[in-house]
Every structure is written in structure tokens, then in C-alpha cells.
C-alpha atoms as one frame of an Amber mdcrd trajectory, in Angstrom:
protein
 -23.791 -20.168  33.157 -26.296 -17.796  34.841 -25.734 -14.044  34.971 -25.032
 -14.537  38.254 -22.270 -16.528  37.995 -20.672 -14.613  34.856 -20.691 -11.054
  36.834 -19.023 -13.556  39.696 -16.343 -14.820  37.028 -16.086 -11.026  35.305
 -15.453  -9.662  38.935 -12.344 -12.427  39.642 -10.430 -11.622  36.202 -10.965
  -7.749  36.288  -9.230  -8.368  40.239  -6.044 -10.522  38.856  -5.919  -7.689
  36.207  -5.734  -5.087  38.558  -3.232  -7.111  40.632  -0.843  -8.141  38.211
  -0.220  -6.185  34.951  -0.184  -9.032  31.911   1.202  -6.541  29.592   4.568
  -6.575  30.048   7.072  -7.003  26.965   7.792 -10.834  26.990   4.148 -11.231
  26.712   3.277  -8.887  23.958   3.144 -10.211  20.210   1.988  -6.675  18.502
   3.411  -3.603  19.122   4.009  -0.390  16.954   7.396  -0.359  14.994   9.541
   2.887  16.040   8.980   3.818  12.380   5.843   4.865  12.671   5.009   8.027
  14.735   2.017   8.044  17.445   0.132  10.509  14.978  -3.073   8.708  14.728
  -4.101   7.734  11.086  -6.918   9.886   9.417  -8.016   6.629   6.898 -11.136
   5.817   6.920 -12.219   2.274   8.959 -11.463  -0.774   7.196  -9.266   0.744
   4.295  -5.756  -1.076   3.127  -4.001   1.983   3.472  -3.179   1.653   7.286
  -2.087  -1.601   6.972  -0.070  -0.644   3.648   1.242   1.621   6.340   2.391
  -0.590   8.783   3.934  -3.688   6.802   6.425  -0.789   5.018   7.380   0.992
   8.132   7.967  -3.083  10.113  10.180  -3.448   6.714  12.272  -0.332   7.154
  12.530  -1.128  11.237  13.598  -5.023  10.773  16.168  -3.874   7.927  17.440
  -1.040  10.239  17.463   1.441   7.452  15.263   4.454   9.548  17.991   6.817
   9.061  18.656   5.762   5.518  15.309   5.686   4.249  13.653   8.444   2.295
   9.738   8.117   1.333   8.121  10.080  -1.146   4.110  10.685  -0.856   2.370
  12.815  -3.769  -1.445  14.067  -3.778  -4.461  11.656  -2.731  -5.128   9.815
   0.321  -1.677   8.928   0.713  -0.660  12.998   0.985  -0.257  12.741   4.853
   2.207  10.017   4.859   4.699  12.297   6.315   2.568  12.242   9.756   2.804
   8.546   9.954   6.440   7.556   8.958   9.031   8.113  11.230  11.895   8.737
   8.460  12.568  11.185   6.416   9.457  12.058   4.083   9.098  14.858   1.040
   5.957  15.537  -0.695   5.178  15.722  -4.529   3.042  17.385  -6.678   0.371
  15.346  -7.760   1.615  12.590 -10.198   5.011  13.685 -10.058   6.329  11.127
  -6.941   8.292   8.963  -9.461  10.270  11.796 -10.512  10.810  13.656  -6.962
  12.390   9.877  -6.176  14.836   9.726  -9.081  16.122  13.438  -8.213  16.656
  12.003  -4.320  18.277   8.720  -5.525  20.691  10.301  -7.486  22.031  12.911
  -5.167  21.793  10.713  -2.548  22.345   7.223  -4.230  23.176   5.434  -0.734
  20.035   6.403   0.462  16.865   3.539   0.342  14.133   5.563  -1.889  10.884
   4.769  -2.017   7.083   6.551  -3.551   4.039   5.902  -1.701   1.184   6.549
  -4.614  -2.692   5.475  -5.382  -3.899   4.631  -8.241  -5.342   7.877  -9.666
  -1.711   9.458  -9.225   0.557   6.822 -11.048  -1.773   5.351 -13.365  -3.521
   8.624 -14.740  -1.701  12.112 -14.069   1.307  10.309 -13.213   1.592   7.636
 -15.861   4.578   9.835 -17.787   6.445  10.054 -15.238   5.761   6.400 -14.120
   6.519   4.392 -17.369   9.904   6.614 -17.722  10.838   6.525 -14.414  10.737
   2.343 -14.425  11.944   2.358 -18.092  15.291   4.091 -17.084  15.219   1.456
 -14.544  15.444   4.291 -11.522  16.970   2.178  -8.423  13.999   3.262  -6.038
  10.817   1.163  -4.871   7.847   2.370  -6.210   4.303   1.074  -3.985   1.178
   1.294  -5.846  -2.331   1.476  -4.180  -5.027   0.257  -6.259  -8.466   0.776
  -4.865  -9.985   1.026  -8.109 -11.267   4.773  -7.379 -10.331   8.397  -6.953
 -10.495   7.839  -2.691  -9.600  11.575  -1.415 -11.688  13.870  -4.297 -14.887
  12.201  -3.910 -14.646   8.150  -5.564 -14.441   9.853  -9.360 -13.896   6.679
 -11.679  -9.995   5.937 -12.069  -7.828   4.277 -14.778  -8.350   1.101 -12.825
 -11.860   1.415 -11.812 -13.555  -2.135 -12.810 -16.128  -2.475 -16.389 -19.283
  -1.885 -15.024 -18.184  -0.393 -11.573 -20.096   2.263 -10.356 -18.261   5.799
  -9.233 -19.405   9.793  -9.035 -18.312  10.004 -12.574 -19.662   6.837 -13.926
 -22.914   6.537 -12.347 -24.131   3.639 -14.235 -20.996   2.197 -14.064 -17.643
   2.014 -16.362 -18.934   1.808 -19.924 -15.919   0.392 -21.905 -17.050   1.645
 -25.135 -16.952   4.887 -23.747 -14.072   5.142 -20.945 -11.928   2.560 -22.134
 -10.858  -0.611 -20.059  -8.958  -0.717 -16.934  -5.275  -0.131 -16.417  -3.174
  -2.857 -15.635  -0.379  -0.958 -14.922   1.548  -3.486 -13.147   1.518  -5.405
 -15.937   2.341  -2.911 -18.809   5.436  -1.845 -16.529   7.095  -5.368 -16.068
   7.386  -5.582 -19.616   9.896  -2.810 -19.184  13.558  -3.584 -19.403  14.263
  -1.242 -16.424  12.230  -3.184 -14.119  14.296  -5.772 -11.739  10.883  -6.834
  -9.574   7.207  -6.178  -9.934   4.826  -7.746  -7.943   0.544  -7.374  -6.983
  -0.094  -7.845  -3.869  -3.657  -7.702  -1.543  -3.881  -6.529   2.500  -7.279
  -7.910   2.805  -6.366 -11.462   4.855  -3.302 -12.023   6.723  -1.554 -14.741
   4.461  -1.987 -11.693   1.793  -0.600  -8.973   4.481   2.565 -11.094   4.830
   3.232 -11.694   1.181   2.803  -7.935   0.769   5.453  -7.387   3.591   7.658
  -9.905   2.202   7.365  -8.159  -1.337   8.197  -4.679   0.289  11.431  -6.455
   1.983  12.864  -7.768  -0.796  12.296  -4.598  -3.024  14.878  -2.831  -0.027
  17.483  -5.247  -0.264  17.368  -5.504  -4.197  17.964  -1.612  -4.042  20.602
  -2.180  -1.865  21.990  -4.304  -4.402  21.667  -1.694  -7.248  19.634  -4.006
  -8.887  17.069  -1.125 -10.577  13.442   0.113 -10.272  11.185  -2.391  -7.882
   7.521  -1.953  -8.067   4.651  -3.456  -5.679   1.033  -3.096  -6.360  -1.203
  -3.310  -3.283  -4.740  -4.210  -4.616  -7.355  -3.157  -1.369 -10.301  -1.387
  -0.892 -12.228   2.132  -0.217 -15.185   1.622   1.867 -16.176   4.846   1.804
 -16.442   5.535  -2.060 -17.274   1.912  -2.477 -20.326   2.567  -0.446 -19.960
  -0.757   1.966 -18.763  -1.793   5.245 -15.201  -2.763   5.550 -16.491  -6.354
   5.889 -18.740  -6.276   2.453 -15.420  -4.170   0.834 -13.378  -7.209   1.521
 -15.457  -9.455   0.256 -16.166  -7.029  -2.897 -12.140  -6.907  -3.442 -12.097
 -10.570  -3.579 -15.114 -11.434  -5.779 -14.356  -8.894  -8.457 -10.855  -6.736
  -8.027  -8.710 -10.049  -7.827 -10.121 -11.358 -10.606  -9.074  -8.705 -12.772
  -6.163  -7.803 -11.211  -4.725 -11.211 -10.195  -2.479 -11.317  -7.579   1.289
 -12.963  -8.038   4.579 -11.883  -9.389   4.832 -10.343 -13.047   8.542 -10.005
 -12.783  10.949 -11.651 -10.705  14.903 -11.493 -10.867  15.247 -14.798 -12.975
  13.239 -12.168 -15.739  10.441 -14.338 -15.344   6.887 -14.179 -13.870   5.157
 -16.324 -11.257
């Protein structure tokens, strides 16, 4: 096809689109759920936070619990989550989101309560709150975003930073002899009796996104049944602080993060990991 023919074809399609709008409700296969606001997200291009927000919002909408859901966001890249979720949201001090969620759930036990926390927040300054909230079996959902680095504050080493992985505070790579090993927080909390469901997901492929959404949906259902604490880890990327393009960061995640943090259920309702 020569250039003249291509131009004529494009003009033809433009005329058809101008005459008749094909963007009708029955033709839509993807639309924003009402549980998300119209505010554009601030996350860096290619970051997994936006996808994680999306599947949580979809789960809430599909379960019809928008008016009965309360989210807690702490400090870090998740700090502005209250701008994006069209539900009741509250802020918590750094590391204290699970403690705040515990208080909310105990005062309002009929509500669906979840915290949305990053690895620096949950697995570092909030380790104590996390462990004890899980051990008590509080009837809430904790969503744990693991990108192996402190995203908002400049790319410092996090408790989840991989061995040899570079950061602003480990410029030559994480030396486990000096800095210790990465903390596999989901493996740790899965051993606690108060935890009903613990799983590790990712949002780097469509199939993984579907699995992560199913985990969120199941967690809210278990909360209605008063089963105990649900913990969903989402392994994701950080293109900006990893100094990569979105495509490069997803490839790096598959080749490096997922072998160290394998996906799958660590504790299921029958008490076993799969």
C-alpha cells in the first residue's frame, strides 16, 4: 500500500468515526469503576501502584461494598491513595496503618477495612504493628506493595531489597554480610495462627493481574465471614528508582524479584500453602 492509498484509507475511517460514534456503552470493554475518583494518578509511568489501585477498586465495586469500605493509607508512595479511591479513606503515621485499621475495625466491625502499605512502611518502621496485628488475627485486609526499594524518598535500600541490588544507600549492591538478608514478610506472617489467608501476587502481566484481583476479592469475602486477617502481597516494579524503562523493569522483576519472592498462596483457608 503506497502513501497516497494510506492517506485515503485514513481519511475514510475518520469520516466514518465522525459520522457515527462507536464509543457506546455496549461496545465498552474497559471503563473506570465508580470506586475510583476522576483525579489523575501521580504515579510514575509504568509503576504498579496504579494497577493495584485499579483491582482493589474493581473488587469493591463488584462486591457492592463501596459505602461500607474504609481504607487506610500511611506514608510513602501510597500516601495519596485517599485522592484516588472513591470510598472512606484515612491517613496513618508511617508504619501505623495496620494499627489504625485495627482501631477502625473494632469500633465499626460491620465495615470492610483494609490498609494499603509499601515495603518501607510495612516491613521496616511498621514491622511491630504488622506482626502483632497479624498475630491477633484482626479481621482486616492488609495489601502489601513490595517493589524492593523506598520509592518516594529517593530510592534507599528497603528491607525487601535483593542481595546485590543497588540503591542510593547500597550503591555497590546489598551486602548481606553487612546489611542482612531481604525480609520475606509474607512467609513470616503466614506462620502466625491469626492469619487466615496469605498470598503473594504480581501485576506485571494480565494473567497475574487477574490472580491478584481474585486474591483481593476473596479477602473481602473472608472478612465478611469474620475469618481473621488476610494478607495480600503484590510484588511490583519501580522504574524510576530502578533506573529502568517500564518494560525493562518488568523484565527485571520477572528475572530477579519473582525467583526470590515466588508467587502463590502461602496460607489458604484449609491451613496450607499452595
